[in-house]
N, C-alpha and C positions, 0 to 999 in steps of 0.2 A: 504493500501499500505505500505510494509513494506522498500522497497528501492526506491529512486526516482532516475534513471537514465534517463536523456531528452535525451541522445544520442537514446535510444532505442525507436523502432517506433511501438512497442505493448506493453501496461502496462495493468497489471492486478489489477482490482479494487476490493473492497468488500463493504457490505453496510456503514463500517465507511467513506467510501470516498463520500457519498451522500451529498448533492447532488453535481454531478460531473461535473468539468468545466475544459476547455484547455484554456489559459497554466496552468500546475499545480504550486502550491507555491513551489518556489525554483528554477524556470527554471531560465535560464541565460539571460539575456537582450538580445542578439541576438537573443534566440528564442521567445521572446515574441510575442504576437499578439493579436488584441481584444479579451476580455474574452467572450467565448461563454459556454452557459448549455448545457451537451449531456444527452440524454435520454440512459442508458446503460440497463437497465431494461425491455425493451421492446423486444429486441431481444437477450441479453445476450452478445451483443458487438455493438459498434459504431466507427464512424470515424469520426476524426474532420475535418470540412470542411475548416481549414485554414491550418493546417501542414499536416494532413494526418496521424497524429497518431491514433492507433487502438488503443480503450479500450475493453477489456474484462471483463467482471464481473464474479467472482467467489464466491463460498460460499452461505450460505441462503440469500434470499431475504428477504427484510423487509415486515412486514405485516400491513397495512393500513399507516395512516400517520405517518409521523416521522421527 
């Protein structure tokens, strides 16, 4: 994730951002909710059940365990 803008409701993530959780580091205090880990690899996108932010995976998927 090159730039973090918590006002965006759709965020592109890469293998570097895994394991993916929401809220992301650097989120303003008012945007915080309990941390939830999200599986973005299964369908190439997922939505946070707390805030509704959509995470979309881009790039090469990791192979095996990482």
